PyMOL Python script that loads the backbone (N, CA, C, O; Angstrom):
from pymol import cmd

cmd.read_pdbstr("""\
ATOM      1  N   MET A   1       4.598 -15.595  -8.341  1.00  0.00           N
ATOM      2  CA  MET A   1       2.823 -15.735  -8.440  1.00  0.00           C
ATOM      3  C   MET A   1       2.228 -14.232  -8.641  1.00  0.00           C
ATOM      4  O   MET A   1       2.759 -13.465  -7.838  1.00  0.00           O
ATOM      5  N   THR A   2       1.534 -13.767  -9.257  1.00  0.00           N
ATOM      6  CA  THR A   2       0.834 -12.542  -9.372  1.00  0.00           C
ATOM      7  C   THR A   2      -0.462 -12.627  -8.960  1.00  0.00           C
ATOM      8  O   THR A   2      -1.298 -13.482  -9.253  1.00  0.00           O
ATOM      9  N   GLY A   3      -0.593 -11.391  -8.051  1.00  0.00           N
ATOM     10  CA  GLY A   3      -2.119 -11.683  -7.465  1.00  0.00           C
ATOM     11  C   GLY A   3      -2.346  -9.935  -7.293  1.00  0.00           C
ATOM     12  O   GLY A   3      -1.452  -9.091  -7.343  1.00  0.00           O
ATOM     13  N   LEU A   4      -3.592  -9.734  -7.112  1.00  0.00           N
ATOM     14  CA  LEU A   4      -4.289  -8.458  -6.996  1.00  0.00           C
ATOM     15  C   LEU A   4      -4.605  -8.013  -5.530  1.00  0.00           C
ATOM     16  O   LEU A   4      -5.204  -8.884  -4.899  1.00  0.00           O
ATOM     17  N   VAL A   5      -4.373  -6.988  -4.918  1.00  0.00           N
ATOM     18  CA  VAL A   5      -5.220  -6.400  -3.621  1.00  0.00           C
ATOM     19  C   VAL A   5      -6.004  -5.345  -4.118  1.00  0.00           C
ATOM     20  O   VAL A   5      -5.691  -4.508  -4.965  1.00  0.00           O
ATOM     21  N   ASN A   6      -7.164  -5.491  -3.438  1.00  0.00           N
ATOM     22  CA  ASN A   6      -8.051  -4.281  -3.436  1.00  0.00           C
ATOM     23  C   ASN A   6      -7.587  -3.141  -2.764  1.00  0.00           C
ATOM     24  O   ASN A   6      -7.251  -3.344  -1.598  1.00  0.00           O
ATOM     25  N   VAL A   7      -7.490  -2.104  -3.148  1.00  0.00           N
ATOM     26  CA  VAL A   7      -6.785  -0.815  -2.214  1.00  0.00           C
ATOM     27  C   VAL A   7      -8.269  -0.229  -2.012  1.00  0.00           C
ATOM     28  O   VAL A   7      -8.168   0.777  -1.310  1.00  0.00           O
ATOM     29  N   GLY A   8      -9.150  -0.392  -2.241  1.00  0.00           N
ATOM     30  CA  GLY A   8     -10.777   0.403  -1.914  1.00  0.00           C
ATOM     31  C   GLY A   8     -11.481   0.637  -2.976  1.00  0.00           C
ATOM     32  O   GLY A   8     -10.794   0.680  -3.996  1.00  0.00           O
ATOM     33  N   PHE A   9     -12.693   0.821  -3.137  1.00  0.00           N
ATOM     34  CA  PHE A   9     -13.741   1.348  -4.095  1.00  0.00           C
ATOM     35  C   PHE A   9     -13.342   0.438  -5.503  1.00  0.00           C
ATOM     36  O   PHE A   9     -13.875   0.875  -6.523  1.00  0.00           O
ATOM     37  N   GLY A  10     -12.635  -0.544  -5.646  1.00  0.00           N
ATOM     38  CA  GLY A  10     -12.656  -1.579  -6.315  1.00  0.00           C
ATOM     39  C   GLY A  10     -11.359  -1.299  -7.286  1.00  0.00           C
ATOM     40  O   GLY A  10     -11.311  -1.737  -8.435  1.00  0.00           O
ATOM     41  N   ASN A  11     -10.310  -0.513  -6.683  1.00  0.00           N
ATOM     42  CA  ASN A  11      -9.541  -0.602  -7.251  1.00  0.00           C
ATOM     43  C   ASN A  11      -8.292  -1.460  -7.077  1.00  0.00           C
ATOM     44  O   ASN A  11      -8.018  -1.624  -5.888  1.00  0.00           O
ATOM     45  N   MET A  12      -7.483  -2.037  -7.909  1.00  0.00           N
ATOM     46  CA  MET A  12      -6.555  -3.314  -7.435  1.00  0.00           C
ATOM     47  C   MET A  12      -5.215  -2.904  -7.654  1.00  0.00           C
ATOM     48  O   MET A  12      -4.946  -1.950  -8.383  1.00  0.00           O
ATOM     49  N   VAL A  13      -4.281  -3.641  -7.002  1.00  0.00           N
ATOM     50  CA  VAL A  13      -2.972  -3.222  -7.385  1.00  0.00           C
ATOM     51  C   VAL A  13      -1.987  -4.330  -7.275  1.00  0.00           C
ATOM     52  O   VAL A  13      -1.967  -5.023  -6.257  1.00  0.00           O
ATOM     53  N   ASN A  14      -1.144  -4.544  -8.294  1.00  0.00           N
ATOM     54  CA  ASN A  14      -0.746  -5.898  -8.465  1.00  0.00           C
ATOM     55  C   ASN A  14       0.309  -6.096  -7.471  1.00  0.00           C
ATOM     56  O   ASN A  14       1.084  -5.155  -7.299  1.00  0.00           O
ATOM     57  N   THR A  15       0.478  -7.253  -6.734  1.00  0.00           N
ATOM     58  CA  THR A  15       1.328  -7.378  -5.565  1.00  0.00           C
ATOM     59  C   THR A  15       2.575  -7.771  -5.683  1.00  0.00           C
ATOM     60  O   THR A  15       3.351  -7.851  -4.731  1.00  0.00           O
ATOM     61  N   ASP A  16       2.892  -8.082  -7.030  1.00  0.00           N
ATOM     62  CA  ASP A  16       4.439  -8.018  -7.238  1.00  0.00           C
ATOM     63  C   ASP A  16       5.247  -6.946  -7.457  1.00  0.00           C
ATOM     64  O   ASP A  16       6.470  -7.041  -7.552  1.00  0.00           O
ATOM     65  N   LYS A  17       4.552  -5.796  -7.553  1.00  0.00           N
ATOM     66  CA  LYS A  17       5.193  -4.766  -7.860  1.00  0.00           C
ATOM     67  C   LYS A  17       5.160  -3.649  -6.007  1.00  0.00           C
ATOM     68  O   LYS A  17       5.685  -2.625  -5.570  1.00  0.00           O
ATOM     69  N   LEU A  18       4.398  -4.493  -5.623  1.00  0.00           N
ATOM     70  CA  LEU A  18       4.359  -3.289  -4.145  1.00  0.00           C
ATOM     71  C   LEU A  18       5.527  -3.481  -3.196  1.00  0.00           C
ATOM     72  O   LEU A  18       5.819  -4.634  -2.878  1.00  0.00           O
ATOM     73  N   VAL A  19       6.112  -2.624  -2.791  1.00  0.00           N
ATOM     74  CA  VAL A  19       7.559  -2.413  -2.187  1.00  0.00           C
ATOM     75  C   VAL A  19       6.771  -2.526  -0.742  1.00  0.00           C
ATOM     76  O   VAL A  19       6.730  -3.553  -0.064  1.00  0.00           O
ATOM     77  N   ALA A  20       6.085  -1.125  -0.368  1.00  0.00           N
ATOM     78  CA  ALA A  20       5.812  -0.985   1.138  1.00  0.00           C
ATOM     79  C   ALA A  20       4.318  -0.027   1.137  1.00  0.00           C
ATOM     80  O   ALA A  20       4.008   0.832   0.311  1.00  0.00           O
ATOM     81  N   VAL A  21       3.707  -0.383   2.072  1.00  0.00           N
ATOM     82  CA  VAL A  21       2.204   0.276   2.690  1.00  0.00           C
ATOM     83  C   VAL A  21       2.819   1.092   3.765  1.00  0.00           C
ATOM     84  O   VAL A  21       3.430   0.584   4.706  1.00  0.00           O
ATOM     85  N   VAL A  22       2.597   2.736   3.562  1.00  0.00           N
ATOM     86  CA  VAL A  22       2.899   3.164   4.872  1.00  0.00           C
ATOM     87  C   VAL A  22       1.961   4.570   5.089  1.00  0.00           C
ATOM     88  O   VAL A  22       1.324   5.082   4.169  1.00  0.00           O
ATOM     89  N   SER A  23       1.990   4.966   6.138  1.00  0.00           N
ATOM     90  CA  SER A  23       1.120   5.958   6.732  1.00  0.00           C
ATOM     91  C   SER A  23       1.827   7.163   5.965  1.00  0.00           C
ATOM     92  O   SER A  23       3.014   7.290   5.662  1.00  0.00           O
ATOM     93  N   PRO A  24       0.331   8.333   5.657  1.00  0.00           N
ATOM     94  CA  PRO A  24       1.076   9.441   5.046  1.00  0.00           C
ATOM     95  C   PRO A  24       1.108  10.544   5.676  1.00  0.00           C
ATOM     96  O   PRO A  24       1.042  11.670   5.183  1.00  0.00           O
ATOM     97  N   ASP A  25       1.264  10.107   7.360  1.00  0.00           N
ATOM     98  CA  ASP A  25       1.490  11.461   8.250  1.00  0.00           C
ATOM     99  C   ASP A  25       2.745  12.170   8.143  1.00  0.00           C
ATOM    100  O   ASP A  25       2.892  13.392   8.167  1.00  0.00           O
ATOM    101  N   GLY A  26       3.933  10.984   7.983  1.00  0.00           N
ATOM    102  CA  GLY A  26       5.441  11.736   8.237  1.00  0.00           C
ATOM    103  C   GLY A  26       5.707  12.675   7.093  1.00  0.00           C
ATOM    104  O   GLY A  26       5.125  12.690   6.008  1.00  0.00           O
ATOM    105  N   ALA A  27       6.751  13.514   7.538  1.00  0.00           N
ATOM    106  CA  ALA A  27       7.066  14.646   6.465  1.00  0.00           C
ATOM    107  C   ALA A  27       8.177  14.037   5.660  1.00  0.00           C
ATOM    108  O   ALA A  27       8.663  14.795   4.821  1.00  0.00           O
ATOM    109  N   PRO A  28       8.634  12.939   5.730  1.00  0.00           N
ATOM    110  CA  PRO A  28       9.384  12.235   4.671  1.00  0.00           C
ATOM    111  C   PRO A  28       8.291  11.590   3.338  1.00  0.00           C
ATOM    112  O   PRO A  28       8.389  11.849   2.138  1.00  0.00           O
ATOM    113  N   ILE A  29       7.601  10.987   3.795  1.00  0.00           N
ATOM    114  CA  ILE A  29       6.294  10.439   3.021  1.00  0.00           C
ATOM    115  C   ILE A  29       5.357  11.432   2.407  1.00  0.00           C
ATOM    116  O   ILE A  29       4.715  11.193   1.385  1.00  0.00           O
ATOM    117  N   LYS A  30       5.306  12.604   3.102  1.00  0.00           N
ATOM    118  CA  LYS A  30       4.666  13.649   2.034  1.00  0.00           C
ATOM    119  C   LYS A  30       5.396  14.349   1.043  1.00  0.00           C
ATOM    120  O   LYS A  30       5.093  14.845  -0.042  1.00  0.00           O
ATOM    121  N   ARG A  31       6.563  14.247   1.786  1.00  0.00           N
ATOM    122  CA  ARG A  31       7.832  14.830   0.116  1.00  0.00           C
ATOM    123  C   ARG A  31       7.944  13.764  -0.964  1.00  0.00           C
ATOM    124  O   ARG A  31       8.167  14.074  -2.134  1.00  0.00           O
ATOM    125  N   LEU A  32       7.766  12.335  -0.507  1.00  0.00           N
ATOM    126  CA  LEU A  32       7.845  11.494  -1.555  1.00  0.00           C
ATOM    127  C   LEU A  32       6.478  11.751  -2.340  1.00  0.00           C
ATOM    128  O   LEU A  32       6.582  11.721  -3.567  1.00  0.00           O
ATOM    129  N   VAL A  33       5.423  11.958  -1.898  1.00  0.00           N
ATOM    130  CA  VAL A  33       4.189  11.944  -2.441  1.00  0.00           C
ATOM    131  C   VAL A  33       4.101  13.440  -3.312  1.00  0.00           C
ATOM    132  O   VAL A  33       3.637  13.551  -4.447  1.00  0.00           O
ATOM    133  N   GLN A  34       4.432  14.085  -2.827  1.00  0.00           N
ATOM    134  CA  GLN A  34       4.902  15.496  -3.501  1.00  0.00           C
ATOM    135  C   GLN A  34       5.563  15.430  -4.699  1.00  0.00           C
ATOM    136  O   GLN A  34       5.102  15.818  -5.772  1.00  0.00           O
ATOM    137  N   ASN A  35       6.864  14.839  -4.485  1.00  0.00           N
ATOM    138  CA  ASN A  35       7.838  14.411  -5.641  1.00  0.00           C
ATOM    139  C   ASN A  35       7.376  13.809  -6.663  1.00  0.00           C
ATOM    140  O   ASN A  35       7.606  14.204  -7.806  1.00  0.00           O
ATOM    141  N   ALA A  36       6.474  12.503  -6.317  1.00  0.00           N
ATOM    142  CA  ALA A  36       5.799  11.593  -7.299  1.00  0.00           C
ATOM    143  C   ALA A  36       4.716  12.555  -8.117  1.00  0.00           C
ATOM    144  O   ALA A  36       4.646  12.421  -9.338  1.00  0.00           O
ATOM    145  N   ARG A  37       3.966  13.419  -7.513  1.00  0.00           N
ATOM    146  CA  ARG A  37       2.942  14.488  -8.304  1.00  0.00           C
ATOM    147  C   ARG A  37       3.694  15.071  -8.747  1.00  0.00           C
ATOM    148  O   ARG A  37       3.202  15.167  -9.871  1.00  0.00           O
ATOM    149  N   GLU A  38       4.838  15.752  -8.808  1.00  0.00           N
ATOM    150  CA  GLU A  38       5.450  16.360  -9.742  1.00  0.00           C
ATOM    151  C   GLU A  38       6.070  15.689 -10.832  1.00  0.00           C
ATOM    152  O   GLU A  38       6.464  16.365 -11.782  1.00  0.00           O
ATOM    153  N   ALA A  39       6.180  14.742 -10.829  1.00  0.00           N
ATOM    154  CA  ALA A  39       6.727  13.506 -11.666  1.00  0.00           C
ATOM    155  C   ALA A  39       5.590  12.901 -12.572  1.00  0.00           C
ATOM    156  O   ALA A  39       5.816  12.154 -13.524  1.00  0.00           O
ATOM    157  N   GLN A  40       4.376  13.299 -12.175  1.00  0.00           N
ATOM    158  CA  GLN A  40       3.037  12.628 -12.607  1.00  0.00           C
ATOM    159  C   GLN A  40       3.403  10.872 -12.429  1.00  0.00           C
ATOM    160  O   GLN A  40       3.535  10.120 -13.395  1.00  0.00           O
ATOM    161  N   ARG A  41       3.524  10.447 -10.978  1.00  0.00           N
ATOM    162  CA  ARG A  41       3.615   9.201 -10.672  1.00  0.00           C
ATOM    163  C   ARG A  41       2.884   8.597  -9.773  1.00  0.00           C
ATOM    164  O   ARG A  41       3.148   7.626  -9.064  1.00  0.00           O
ATOM    165  N   VAL A  42       1.413   9.607  -9.897  1.00  0.00           N
ATOM    166  CA  VAL A  42       0.735   9.244  -8.438  1.00  0.00           C
ATOM    167  C   VAL A  42      -0.384   9.055  -9.034  1.00  0.00           C
ATOM    168  O   VAL A  42      -0.850   9.913  -9.783  1.00  0.00           O
ATOM    169  N   VAL A  43      -1.167   7.561  -8.724  1.00  0.00           N
ATOM    170  CA  VAL A  43      -2.193   7.114  -8.760  1.00  0.00           C
ATOM    171  C   VAL A  43      -3.225   7.386  -7.609  1.00  0.00           C
ATOM    172  O   VAL A  43      -3.147   6.693  -6.595  1.00  0.00           O
ATOM    173  N   ASP A  44      -4.253   8.422  -7.719  1.00  0.00           N
ATOM    174  CA  ASP A  44      -4.999   8.733  -6.535  1.00  0.00           C
ATOM    175  C   ASP A  44      -6.326   7.855  -6.627  1.00  0.00           C
ATOM    176  O   ASP A  44      -7.284   7.961  -7.393  1.00  0.00           O
ATOM    177  N   ALA A  45      -6.007   6.731  -5.343  1.00  0.00           N
ATOM    178  CA  ALA A  45      -7.416   5.938  -5.635  1.00  0.00           C
ATOM    179  C   ALA A  45      -8.271   5.886  -4.454  1.00  0.00           C
ATOM    180  O   ALA A  45      -8.928   4.924  -4.057  1.00  0.00           O
ATOM    181  N   THR A  46      -8.143   7.391  -3.802  1.00  0.00           N
ATOM    182  CA  THR A  46      -9.091   7.567  -2.853  1.00  0.00           C
ATOM    183  C   THR A  46     -10.534   7.911  -3.041  1.00  0.00           C
ATOM    184  O   THR A  46     -11.298   7.972  -2.078  1.00  0.00           O
ATOM    185  N   GLN A  47     -10.914   8.137  -4.269  1.00  0.00           N
ATOM    186  CA  GLN A  47     -12.260   8.432  -4.943  1.00  0.00           C
ATOM    187  C   GLN A  47     -12.562   9.868  -4.171  1.00  0.00           C
ATOM    188  O   GLN A  47     -13.702  10.047  -3.743  1.00  0.00           O
ATOM    189  N   GLY A  48     -11.573  10.874  -3.991  1.00  0.00           N
ATOM    190  CA  GLY A  48     -11.834  12.141  -3.118  1.00  0.00           C
ATOM    191  C   GLY A  48     -12.067  12.398  -1.487  1.00  0.00           C
ATOM    192  O   GLY A  48     -12.427  13.405  -0.879  1.00  0.00           O
ATOM    193  N   ARG A  49     -11.645  10.823  -0.961  1.00  0.00           N
ATOM    194  CA  ARG A  49     -11.786  10.865   0.385  1.00  0.00           C
ATOM    195  C   ARG A  49     -10.350  11.263   0.900  1.00  0.00           C
ATOM    196  O   ARG A  49      -9.478  11.686   0.141  1.00  0.00           O
ATOM    197  N   LYS A  50     -10.147  11.055   2.537  1.00  0.00           N
ATOM    198  CA  LYS A  50      -8.782  11.247   2.955  1.00  0.00           C
ATOM    199  C   LYS A  50      -7.920  10.226   2.680  1.00  0.00           C
ATOM    200  O   LYS A  50      -8.380   9.105   2.899  1.00  0.00           O
ATOM    201  N   THR A  51      -6.429  10.308   2.124  1.00  0.00           N
ATOM    202  CA  THR A  51      -5.566   9.570   1.739  1.00  0.00           C
ATOM    203  C   THR A  51      -5.205   8.865   3.662  1.00  0.00           C
ATOM    204  O   THR A  51      -5.086   9.542   4.683  1.00  0.00           O
ATOM    205  N   LYS A  52      -5.135   7.558   3.532  1.00  0.00           N
ATOM    206  CA  LYS A  52      -5.000   7.180   5.153  1.00  0.00           C
ATOM    207  C   LYS A  52      -3.892   6.112   4.605  1.00  0.00           C
ATOM    208  O   LYS A  52      -3.355   5.604   5.589  1.00  0.00           O
ATOM    209  N   ALA A  53      -3.351   5.581   3.378  1.00  0.00           N
ATOM    210  CA  ALA A  53      -2.176   4.835   3.153  1.00  0.00           C
ATOM    211  C   ALA A  53      -1.518   5.506   1.936  1.00  0.00           C
ATOM    212  O   ALA A  53      -2.044   6.316   1.172  1.00  0.00           O
ATOM    213  N   VAL A  54      -0.620   5.153   1.912  1.00  0.00           N
ATOM    214  CA  VAL A  54       0.467   5.329   0.534  1.00  0.00           C
ATOM    215  C   VAL A  54       1.177   4.081   0.173  1.00  0.00           C
ATOM    216  O   VAL A  54       2.243   3.748   0.692  1.00  0.00           O
ATOM    217  N   LEU A  55       0.684   3.547  -0.541  1.00  0.00           N
ATOM    218  CA  LEU A  55       1.464   2.259  -1.252  1.00  0.00           C
ATOM    219  C   LEU A  55       2.845   2.658  -2.213  1.00  0.00           C
ATOM    220  O   LEU A  55       2.856   3.387  -3.205  1.00  0.00           O
ATOM    221  N   ILE A  56       3.621   2.171  -1.787  1.00  0.00           N
ATOM    222  CA  ILE A  56       4.951   2.609  -2.884  1.00  0.00           C
ATOM    223  C   ILE A  56       5.216   1.048  -3.548  1.00  0.00           C
ATOM    224  O   ILE A  56       5.409  -0.018  -2.964  1.00  0.00           O
ATOM    225  N   MET A  57       5.150   1.332  -4.882  1.00  0.00           N
ATOM    226  CA  MET A  57       5.358   0.485  -6.167  1.00  0.00           C
ATOM    227  C   MET A  57       6.680   0.250  -6.554  1.00  0.00           C
ATOM    228  O   MET A  57       7.474   1.156  -6.299  1.00  0.00           O
ATOM    229  N   GLU A  58       7.132  -0.820  -7.148  1.00  0.00           N
ATOM    230  CA  GLU A  58       8.461  -0.898  -7.653  1.00  0.00           C
ATOM    231  C   GLU A  58       8.716   0.117  -8.568  1.00  0.00           C
ATOM    232  O   GLU A  58       9.485   0.902  -8.014  1.00  0.00           O
ATOM    233  N   PRO A  59       8.386   0.586  -9.972  1.00  0.00           N
ATOM    234  CA  PRO A  59       8.688   1.308 -10.645  1.00  0.00           C
ATOM    235  C   PRO A  59       8.850   2.523 -10.265  1.00  0.00           C
ATOM    236  O   PRO A  59       9.279   3.289 -11.128  1.00  0.00           O
ATOM    237  N   GLY A  60       8.620   2.984  -9.140  1.00  0.00           N
ATOM    238  CA  GLY A  60       8.443   4.672  -8.668  1.00  0.00           C
ATOM    239  C   GLY A  60       7.374   5.128  -8.755  1.00  0.00           C
ATOM    240  O   GLY A  60       7.196   6.346  -8.758  1.00  0.00           O
ATOM    241  N   TYR A  61       6.112   3.993  -8.874  1.00  0.00           N
ATOM    242  CA  TYR A  61       4.750   4.977  -8.729  1.00  0.00           C
ATOM    243  C   TYR A  61       4.519   4.921  -7.237  1.00  0.00           C
ATOM    244  O   TYR A  61       5.037   4.083  -6.498  1.00  0.00           O
ATOM    245  N   VAL A  62       3.449   6.177  -6.739  1.00  0.00           N
ATOM    246  CA  VAL A  62       2.804   6.116  -5.490  1.00  0.00           C
ATOM    247  C   VAL A  62       1.072   5.717  -5.900  1.00  0.00           C
ATOM    248  O   VAL A  62       0.478   6.229  -6.849  1.00  0.00           O
ATOM    249  N   VAL A  63       0.561   4.854  -5.093  1.00  0.00           N
ATOM    250  CA  VAL A  63      -0.801   4.880  -5.185  1.00  0.00           C
ATOM    251  C   VAL A  63      -1.169   5.133  -3.769  1.00  0.00           C
ATOM    252  O   VAL A  63      -0.761   4.459  -2.824  1.00  0.00           O
ATOM    253  N   LEU A  64      -2.203   6.451  -3.664  1.00  0.00           N
ATOM    254  CA  LEU A  64      -2.930   6.567  -2.434  1.00  0.00           C
ATOM    255  C   LEU A  64      -4.226   5.953  -2.369  1.00  0.00           C
ATOM    256  O   LEU A  64      -5.073   5.828  -3.254  1.00  0.00           O
ATOM    257  N   SER A  65      -4.234   5.595  -1.178  1.00  0.00           N
ATOM    258  CA  SER A  65      -5.823   4.894  -0.859  1.00  0.00           C
ATOM    259  C   SER A  65      -6.378   5.262   0.552  1.00  0.00           C
ATOM    260  O   SER A  65      -5.730   5.487   1.574  1.00  0.00           O
ATOM    261  N   ALA A  66      -7.507   5.271   0.397  1.00  0.00           N
ATOM    262  CA  ALA A  66      -8.278   5.771   1.856  1.00  0.00           C
ATOM    263  C   ALA A  66      -8.493   4.973   2.594  1.00  0.00           C
ATOM    264  O   ALA A  66      -9.195   5.281   3.556  1.00  0.00           O
ATOM    265  N   LEU A  67      -8.039   3.736   2.489  1.00  0.00           N
ATOM    266  CA  LEU A  67      -8.171   2.555   3.636  1.00  0.00           C
ATOM    267  C   LEU A  67      -6.891   2.831   4.815  1.00  0.00           C
ATOM    268  O   LEU A  67      -6.051   3.730   4.776  1.00  0.00           O
ATOM    269  N   GLN A  68      -7.023   1.932   5.683  1.00  0.00           N
ATOM    270  CA  GLN A  68      -5.972   2.031   6.817  1.00  0.00           C
ATOM    271  C   GLN A  68      -4.844   1.109   6.098  1.00  0.00           C
ATOM    272  O   GLN A  68      -5.193   0.232   5.307  1.00  0.00           O
ATOM    273  N   PRO A  69      -3.617   1.319   6.374  1.00  0.00           N
ATOM    274  CA  PRO A  69      -2.480   0.173   6.015  1.00  0.00           C
ATOM    275  C   PRO A  69      -2.616  -1.026   6.493  1.00  0.00           C
ATOM    276  O   PRO A  69      -2.223  -1.984   5.828  1.00  0.00           O
ATOM    277  N   ASP A  70      -3.158  -1.186   7.651  1.00  0.00           N
ATOM    278  CA  ASP A  70      -3.490  -2.594   8.637  1.00  0.00           C
ATOM    279  C   ASP A  70      -4.427  -3.075   7.408  1.00  0.00           C
ATOM    280  O   ASP A  70      -4.133  -4.120   6.826  1.00  0.00           O
ATOM    281  N   THR A  71      -5.619  -2.272   6.989  1.00  0.00           N
ATOM    282  CA  THR A  71      -6.407  -3.110   6.313  1.00  0.00           C
ATOM    283  C   THR A  71      -6.059  -3.911   5.028  1.00  0.00           C
ATOM    284  O   THR A  71      -6.526  -5.000   4.697  1.00  0.00           O
ATOM    285  N   ILE A  72      -5.098  -3.112   4.336  1.00  0.00           N
ATOM    286  CA  ILE A  72      -4.422  -3.497   3.388  1.00  0.00           C
ATOM    287  C   ILE A  72      -3.475  -4.468   3.228  1.00  0.00           C
ATOM    288  O   ILE A  72      -3.222  -5.080   2.190  1.00  0.00           O
ATOM    289  N   ALA A  73      -2.889  -4.600   4.452  1.00  0.00           N
ATOM    290  CA  ALA A  73      -1.884  -5.270   4.905  1.00  0.00           C
ATOM    291  C   ALA A  73      -2.610  -6.968   4.973  1.00  0.00           C
ATOM    292  O   ALA A  73      -2.202  -8.004   4.447  1.00  0.00           O
ATOM    293  N   ARG A  74      -3.681  -6.744   5.742  1.00  0.00           N
ATOM    294  CA  ARG A  74      -4.363  -7.854   6.053  1.00  0.00           C
ATOM    295  C   ARG A  74      -5.312  -8.292   4.651  1.00  0.00           C
ATOM    296  O   ARG A  74      -5.787  -9.426   4.703  1.00  0.00           O
ATOM    297  N   ARG A  75      -5.495  -7.802   3.909  1.00  0.00           N
ATOM    298  CA  ARG A  75      -5.935  -7.669   2.468  1.00  0.00           C
ATOM    299  C   ARG A  75      -4.809  -8.913   2.055  1.00  0.00           C
ATOM    300  O   ARG A  75      -5.036 -10.115   1.923  1.00  0.00           O
ATOM    301  N   PHE A  76      -3.609  -8.222   1.912  1.00  0.00           N
ATOM    302  CA  PHE A  76      -2.591  -8.980   1.241  1.00  0.00           C
ATOM    303  C   PHE A  76      -2.405 -10.079   1.876  1.00  0.00           C
ATOM    304  O   PHE A  76      -2.186 -11.005   1.095  1.00  0.00           O
ATOM    305  N   SER A  77      -2.398 -10.387   2.998  1.00  0.00           N
ATOM    306  CA  SER A  77      -2.212 -11.498   4.131  1.00  0.00           C
ATOM    307  C   SER A  77      -3.312 -12.661   3.541  1.00  0.00           C
ATOM    308  O   SER A  77      -3.013 -13.741   3.033  1.00  0.00           O
ATOM    309  N   LEU A  78      -4.521 -12.170   3.741  1.00  0.00           N
ATOM    310  CA  LEU A  78      -5.596 -13.147   3.129  1.00  0.00           C
ATOM    311  C   LEU A  78      -5.399 -13.784   1.771  1.00  0.00           C
ATOM    312  O   LEU A  78      -5.709 -14.962   1.600  1.00  0.00           O
ATOM    313  N   ASN A  79      -4.999 -13.198   1.002  1.00  0.00           N
ATOM    314  CA  ASN A  79      -4.583 -13.668  -0.357  1.00  0.00           C
ATOM    315  C   ASN A  79      -3.693 -14.334  -0.006  1.00  0.00           C
ATOM    316  O   ASN A  79      -3.642 -15.225  -0.853  1.00  0.00           O
ATOM    317  N   GLY A  80      -2.753 -14.538   0.873  1.00  0.00           N
ATOM    318  CA  GLY A  80      -1.862 -16.168   0.863  1.00  0.00           C
ATOM    319  C   GLY A  80      -0.686 -15.981   0.508  1.00  0.00           C
ATOM    320  O   GLY A  80       0.174 -16.862   0.532  1.00  0.00           O
ATOM    321  N   LEU A  81      -0.418 -14.255  -0.040  1.00  0.00           N
ATOM    322  CA  LEU A  81       1.088 -13.652  -0.506  1.00  0.00           C
ATOM    323  C   LEU A  81       2.095 -13.404   0.241  1.00  0.00           C
ATOM    324  O   LEU A  81       3.308 -13.468   0.045  1.00  0.00           O
ATOM    325  N   ALA A  82       1.212 -12.995   1.472  1.00  0.00           N
ATOM    326  CA  ALA A  82       2.637 -12.560   2.500  1.00  0.00           C
ATOM    327  C   ALA A  82       3.071 -13.645   3.228  1.00  0.00           C
ATOM    328  O   ALA A  82       2.445 -14.659   3.538  1.00  0.00           O
ATOM    329  N   GLU A  83       4.312 -13.301   3.492  1.00  0.00           N
ATOM    330  CA  GLU A  83       4.880 -14.607   4.204  1.00  0.00           C
ATOM    331  C   GLU A  83       4.399 -14.551   5.737  1.00  0.00           C
ATOM    332  O   GLU A  83       4.364 -13.500   6.377  1.00  0.00           O
ATOM    333  N   PRO A  84       4.025 -15.840   6.262  1.00  0.00           N
ATOM    334  CA  PRO A  84       3.601 -15.519   7.696  1.00  0.00           C
ATOM    335  C   PRO A  84       4.695 -15.151   8.584  1.00  0.00           C
ATOM    336  O   PRO A  84       5.893 -15.273   8.329  1.00  0.00           O
ATOM    337  N   GLU A  85       4.066 -14.592   9.872  1.00  0.00           N
ATOM    338  CA  GLU A  85       5.015 -13.686  10.678  1.00  0.00           C
ATOM    339  C   GLU A  85       5.905 -15.015  11.437  1.00  0.00           C
ATOM    340  O   GLU A  85       5.323 -16.100  11.429  1.00  0.00           O
ATOM    341  N   ASN A  86       7.047 -14.964  11.971  1.00  0.00           N
ATOM    342  CA  ASN A  86       7.430 -16.165  13.002  1.00  0.00           C
ATOM    343  C   ASN A  86       6.963 -15.992  14.081  1.00  0.00           C
ATOM    344  O   ASN A  86       6.846 -14.838  14.492  1.00  0.00           O
ATOM    345  N   LYS A  87       6.552 -17.088  14.868  1.00  0.00           N
ATOM    346  CA  LYS A  87       5.890 -17.217  16.398  1.00  0.00           C
ATOM    347  C   LYS A  87       6.964 -17.084  17.138  1.00  0.00           C
ATOM    348  O   LYS A  87       8.031 -17.564  16.755  1.00  0.00           O
ATOM    349  N   SER A  88       6.858 -16.417  18.305  1.00  0.00           N
ATOM    350  CA  SER A  88       7.996 -16.349  19.199  1.00  0.00           C
ATOM    351  C   SER A  88       8.116 -17.877  19.871  1.00  0.00           C
ATOM    352  O   SER A  88       7.221 -18.721  19.872  1.00  0.00           O
ATOM    353  N   GLU A  89       9.452 -18.011  20.443  1.00  0.00           N
ATOM    354  CA  GLU A  89       9.547 -19.243  21.011  1.00  0.00           C
ATOM    355  C   GLU A  89       8.609 -20.055  21.650  1.00  0.00           C
ATOM    356  O   GLU A  89       8.494 -21.260  21.431  1.00  0.00           O
ATOM    357  N   GLY A  90       7.722 -19.204  22.689  1.00  0.00           N
ATOM    358  CA  GLY A  90       6.859 -19.951  23.792  1.00  0.00           C
ATOM    359  C   GLY A  90       5.606 -19.910  23.251  1.00  0.00           C
ATOM    360  O   GLY A  90       4.636 -20.126  23.977  1.00  0.00           O
ATOM    361  N   GLU A  91       5.421 -19.570  21.622  1.00  0.00           N
ATOM    362  CA  GLU A  91       3.921 -20.103  21.256  1.00  0.00           C
ATOM    363  C   GLU A  91       4.030 -21.461  20.361  1.00  0.00           C
ATOM    364  O   GLU A  91       5.069 -21.894  19.864  1.00  0.00           O
ATOM    365  N   GLN A  92       2.942 -21.943  20.279  1.00  0.00           N
ATOM    366  CA  GLN A  92       3.208 -23.411  19.562  1.00  0.00           C
ATOM    367  C   GLN A  92       2.408 -23.039  18.209  1.00  0.00           C
ATOM    368  O   GLN A  92       2.316 -23.863  17.299  1.00  0.00           O
TER     369      GLN A  92
END
""", "prot")
cmd.dss("prot")
cmd.show_as("cartoon", "prot")
cmd.util.cbc("prot")
cmd.orient("prot")
C-alpha cells in the first residue's frame, strides 16, 4: 500500500520507503546526516528552519524536516499506515 505523509510545508514522503523517524540531536544521527550530505543523498524539507526530525529512507536517502518526530509519527498513524500499538493486558 503506497501512501504519502506530509513532512512539513507541503513536502510529502513515500511511506513505503520510510525506515525511521529520529531526532537529529544525537552524534550518530549527525554523522549519518553529514555522510549523506557528502554523498548528495539529503533532501532538506525544512524551508530554512531548524531541523527537528530526520527521516531515514530505504534507498539510503535522508530527509530533514522542521516538524517534531512525534508529529510525523502521528500523521503516519492517522493515515492508517502504521500498525496499532499492542494494548497492555489490563486495558480493554
